[in-house]
Steps between C-alpha positions, in 0.01 A plus 500: 500500500268527797406845625314620809373826647594612849335776703723682749304644791598672822475804726701809409862493621530122522771481233252373242634722223857403592405135445325588173809682371729218612296239312435695182806725460461690174226267379217718629271774381255740658182677399156561648234246582210528250271784604714584804774746588666220700842390374516152347840330528562168330815301432633162395747248633596140436554225757558133430442550127159648577390851408320710760322832462479682830263788569596736780165590654465840672616495861189489720404431860173329405288390204178664618483748209560812706719633219577451131818311600300251705245449223773431245672244723171333594369480144823356363496214749130428446461541125846433355549198726882495518660157528665611825444799726818582687431705813804687631499565876737707711647248744554781754129588503300183440197602704441809287572317173298187566166670433569519127628142485182372664286694253692359203457149639124553507514578128730228367666180622806540278693714749862511614608723787847655468640622832722783379746716693622200699836680532328786683304256715824331605652835598197566721519157661179383333476131420223356285415131492407479132402134522253564782364806320460301179311230686272759659433689175474188283728645229877500440700758695852584378752722676683743272698820485449654158758766575767241587376250241459223757229234489414591141575158349279325756225753431520452124508121537181524704337733246593258222356199683177679590453631147525143375238386748737305723439690825165427667377771734227543760496878557387628837149641489370756744201395709257781579217534749219246488267762353738592218579136425127426475454786254797380293351151489167643389642732235775282350270261305322798343831658400625169360183458297551841340876509437612136507783329686799665336512782756557498880133473595545533876718811468265665249204420726679677784558806284135505393387474861723799571329695222817525290375665181840488332503119492155512338633739237806284436292183468257661259785650295661157479183334378442776245850444362444127485168550324668716233755225447215252465613298800191529717166671532486827688446466873388772736583482868359731766523541874161341557594179320 
């Protein structure tokens, strides 16, 4: 039987954990992420005769490594490479939530946006054109209410199709100032030469330009682990790459 891994990302208080509990029921377990005091929640569910393991990433407002929660979420998406990253947004507060979605889309193209709390949005007179938003973002956008269990089948159908490689995406990419874009263009080939194409080169280049030491540590830890497993030679990355 086929099996896939799903990452569940979102800001705090978006109903992300409600969705996780709805999908997994009693088929879940918790612990700590290796070397962290951050809670690790993982569960299983089946849809269309396909097994899925879903990892509930810590609720964060960004992936810029300002906290252990953000580092855990960032590293899972980059290094574990889930088959689908499901980003849960609060439909009543899209402007605040969109920052995280845009960051995730810079890291992976296998993204689905779940507009949760649609019941609350309706009460507040908020309407969201999911088709227009999907076209703008370049990824599927599905309206749901995890609390009321609405839209869940459509969401799972979309997850299933994307996991099987049947949903092409063209995620929206932020365009920065001409100076920053020039520096990204200059740095990216050097980063690619050192770490290969399996990681989001543009996003990592941005983090290096920002002097993000935690991404350097995570990259070097990853390569050390791979070297121990005999997969690759050790690689060292630094901010002056």
